[in-house]
Phi, psi and omega in degrees: 000142179266166178245145178274176179298332180276355177091007180271136175291149177253115176290179182305152183092353176076005180270151176288165180303323185273359181288148175286150182243146174281168181297325180291322178294318180292318179300318178296315182298321182269357182056051179227152173290153181299325182295333177293318178297318178294323177295313179299324177300325179284335182266333182241106182295343180288337179276108184227078178293152176288133180248129180249193182311139181071017180061027177289135182266136174232119185267131175284162177304322179294325177296318181295318178298316178299316180295324176298317179295317179299316180300315181296315180298319182282312188272324184261319185269352174081016177285153170272169177301315179298322178296319178293320177301318179294320177300314179301319182289319184283315186262342187093153185296309184296318181296320180292318178298313181300315181295319181293317184275348181302319184287338183276318188240078184299327180297317180292324181291321179293328180281339186301312180299320179296316179294323179298321177296321178293321177298318178299318179297315179297316181298326180290338177285339182279125180250155178297145179295157179297160183301329181279000176089359180288141180231147177276096186296328179295318179294320179293321177297320179298315179296317179298317178298319179294320179293321177296319179296320177294320179297320178297321178295324180286333180283000000 
């Protein structure tokens, strides 16, 4: 895989990690038929691809991660659609995704506590804006760059 100037790996198809994906690209990546993704969209309100002209679906990276978790819960862990819906409601979406994908990607899970500590450190560097609303844009850009780097490490 090649790296872009920003340091992000490009998955197959030549798109960056943060690029939106079409339904066919997501279906290929997850090894699922497109109609299954459309069905899951009707069953899981959390799956909300961006729809453009002609009702074409464009999936954000977070949508793809959610679909990976749903696939694992349904196909590998033996949950029913209703069971996954209950998990989302009981544990919360992010916790369920993390728990579902944790068993698949041990490297990311091991890095997660370290990255969480770094996110806390970065967040502590962010100060409330001054009363007059002025913000130090250079400091905010630095914090944003550090958060993007942490997000890339988790991906």
